[in-house]
C-alpha positions in Angstrom: 0.0 0.0 0.0 2.7 2.6 0.8 4.4 1.9 -2.6 1.1 2.3 -4.5 0.4 5.6 -2.7 3.9 6.8 -3.5 3.4 5.9 -7.2 0.1 7.7 -7.4 1.5 10.8 -5.6 4.5 10.8 -8.1 2.1 10.6 -11.1 0.0 13.6 -9.8 3.0 15.7 -8.9 5.3 15.0 -11.8 3.0 14.2 -14.7 3.3 17.6 -16.3 1.7 17.5 -19.7 1.9 13.7 -19.9 -1.3 11.6 -19.5 -1.6 8.1 -18.0 -4.0 5.6 -19.5 -4.3 2.3 -17.6 -5.6 -0.9 -19.1 -6.6 -4.0 -17.1 -7.0 -7.3 -18.8 -8.4 -10.4 -17.2 -11.0 -11.5 -14.6 -9.5 -9.8 -11.5 -7.4 -6.7 -12.2 -6.9 -4.2 -9.5 -9.6 -1.8 -10.7 -9.3 0.5 -7.7 -5.6 1.0 -8.1 -5.7 1.4 -11.9 -8.6 3.9 -11.7 -6.7 6.0 -9.1 -3.6 6.1 -11.2 -5.5 7.0 -14.3 -7.3 9.8 -12.4 -4.0 11.1 -11.0 -2.5 11.1 -14.5 -5.6 12.8 -16.0 -6.2 9.9 -18.3 -8.8 7.0 -18.4 -9.0 3.4 -17.3 -10.0 0.7 -19.7 -11.2 -2.6 -18.1 -11.2 -5.7 -20.5 -12.7 -8.8 -19.0 -11.5 -12.3 -19.5 -13.1 -14.0 -22.5 -12.8 -17.0 -24.7 -13.4 -15.2 -28.0 -9.8 -15.4 -29.1 -9.0 -11.8 -28.1 -11.8 -10.1 -30.0 -12.8 -8.0 -26.9 -9.2 -7.0 -26.3 -8.8 -6.0 -29.9 -12.0 -4.0 -30.0 -11.5 -2.1 -26.8 -7.8 -1.4 -27.5 -8.6 -0.2 -31.0 -11.3 2.1 -29.6 -8.8 3.5 -27.0 -6.1 4.1 -29.5 -8.5 5.7 -31.9 -9.7 8.0 -29.1 -6.2 9.0 -28.2 -5.5 10.1 -31.8 -8.3 12.7 -31.6 -7.9 14.9 -28.5 -10.7 17.4 -28.6 -10.2 19.8 -25.6 -7.3 19.9 -23.2 -6.4 22.1 -20.2 -10.0 22.2 -19.1 -11.0 24.6 -16.3 -14.3 25.4 -14.7 -15.4 28.7 -13.0 -18.8 29.5 -11.4 -20.0 33.1 -11.0 -22.9 34.3 -9.0 -23.2 31.3 -6.7 -21.0 28.9 -4.6 -20.8 25.4 -6.0 -18.7 22.4 -4.9 -18.0 20.7 -8.2 -16.6 17.3 -8.8 -14.4 15.9 -10.3 -11.9 18.4 -9.2 -9.1 17.2 -11.5 -10.4 17.4 -15.0 -9.1 15.0 -17.7 -8.7 15.9 -21.3 -11.6 15.3 -23.6 -11.4 13.2 -26.7 -13.7 12.8 -29.7 -17.1 11.4 -28.7 -16.6 11.9 -24.9 -18.8 14.2 -22.8 -17.6 16.4 -19.9 -19.7 15.4 -16.8 -19.6 17.7 -13.8 -21.6 17.3 -10.7 -22.2 20.2 -8.3 -23.6 20.9 -4.9 -24.6 24.5 -4.1 -26.7 26.6 -1.7 -28.9 27.9 -4.5 -29.5 27.5 -8.3 -28.2 30.7 -9.7 -25.3 32.2 -11.6 -23.4 30.8 -14.5 -20.8 28.2 -15.2 -18.0 28.8 -17.6 -15.9 26.0 -19.1 -12.6 26.9 -20.8 -9.9 24.9 -22.5 -7.7 24.6 -25.5 -8.6 23.1 -28.9 -5.4 22.7 -30.7 -3.6 26.1 -30.1 -6.8 28.1 -29.9 -8.6 28.9 -26.6 -12.2 27.6 -26.3 -15.0 28.7 -23.9 -18.6 28.0 -23.3 -21.1 29.3 -20.6 -24.1 27.6 -19.1 -26.8 29.4 -17.1 -27.6 27.7 -13.8 -30.8 29.5 -13.0 -32.7 27.0 -15.2 -31.2 23.9 -13.5 -33.3 21.8 -11.2 -32.6 20.1 -7.9 -32.3 16.3 -8.1 -31.8 13.8 -5.2 -30.5 11.3 -7.7 -27.8 13.7 -8.9 -27.1 14.5 -5.3 -26.1 10.9 -4.6 -24.0 10.8 -7.8 -22.2 13.9 -6.5 -21.6 12.3 -3.1 -20.1 9.1 -4.7 -17.9 11.2 -7.0 -16.9 13.5 -4.2 -15.7 10.5 -2.2 -13.6 9.4 -5.2 -12.0 12.9 -5.1 -11.2 12.5 -1.5 -9.7 9.1 -2.0 -7.6 10.4 -4.9 -6.4 13.2 -2.6 -5.5 10.7 0.1 -3.5 8.5 -2.4 -1.6 11.6 -3.6 -0.9 12.7 -0.1 -2.9 15.9 -0.5 -5.0 15.1 2.6 -4.3 13.5 5.9 -5.6 10.0 6.6 -7.8 11.1 9.5 -9.2 14.1 7.7 -10.1 11.8 4.6 -11.8 9.3 6.9 -13.8 12.0 8.6 -14.9 13.6 5.3 -15.9 10.3 3.8 -17.8 9.3 6.9 -19.7 12.6 6.9 -20.8 12.2 3.3 -21.8 8.6 3.9 -23.9 9.5 6.9 -25.5 12.5 5.1 -26.5 10.6 2.0 -27.0 7.1 3.5 -24.2 5.5 1.5 -21.9 2.5 2.1 -18.3 3.8 2.2 -15.0 2.7 3.7 -16.2 4.4 6.9 -19.9 3.7 6.9 -22.1 0.7 6.6 -25.8 0.0 6.3 -27.3 -2.6 8.7 -30.7 -4.2 8.0 -32.5 -5.9 10.9 -35.0 -8.6 10.0 -37.0 -10.0 12.9 -38.9 -12.5 10.8 -38.3 -16.1 12.0 -36.6 -18.1 9.3 -36.4 -21.3 11.5 -39.3 -22.8 13.4 -38.9 -22.8 17.1 -37.3 -26.1 18.4 -35.7 -27.0 15.0 -32.1 -28.1 15.3 -29.4 -26.1 13.6 -27.3 -27.9 10.9 -23.7 -27.0 9.9 -22.6 -27.1 6.3 -19.5 -25.9 4.5 -20.2 -23.6 1.5 -17.8 -23.2 -1.4 -16.1 -19.9 -2.0 -16.0 -18.2 -5.4 -12.7 -17.3 -7.1 -12.2 -15.1 -10.2 -12.5 -17.0 -13.4 -9.4 -19.0 -14.2 -8.1 -19.2 -10.6 -7.5 -22.6 -8.9 -7.9 -23.3 -5.2 -5.1 -25.8 -5.0 -2.6 -23.5 -6.7 -3.7 -20.5 -4.7 -3.5 -22.3 -1.3 -0.4 -24.4 -2.3 -2.2 -27.7 -2.0 -0.4 -28.9 -5.1 3.0 -28.7 -3.5 4.6 -32.0 -2.6 4.2 -33.0 1.1 7.4 -33.4 3.1 
């Protein structure tokens, strides 16, 4: 874990104009780590599941990724809100490529003002402005904002921009406010309905555990090693 945090921190601090695009292939890649590194490097993460199609899925997704990288649309994106106070997420904006939307989620005290997005298309500056007075409040978007805000906090934790205790406290507060399961909060359901008639004896049974596709219990646990 310390090594992965150091790597993420180095990507965020020393990436400069470079972009990091992570690709995970197989049934059990470390999605969390790869997504964090891609976000720190202002790139994207492509997840390609294991398949028996002779590599068709790999070829299709890699071709789409490479085609996208050939056509950067807007870079050096920045967002400014005037006339109101909004907490926008994601805080670290990636470059946009052909066919990709820019999705911003915001939490504010009132629906007013205007939002201005700026960037560079080639060597020319680009700008667009959206009025916020016609926006509408949405509980569904609020939960999306909360989930994405937690991702921002985790990214700041991994890049050493926020202390561990402060990150835990912020995530716990968001989880409690929006009723979400996070690393610091859980949801507990209590069911008082009897599932076993009174007086019935309990039975004990071992249940199999699931492994990612292609994994083997004997090799994982070392049961195939010769006994001394």
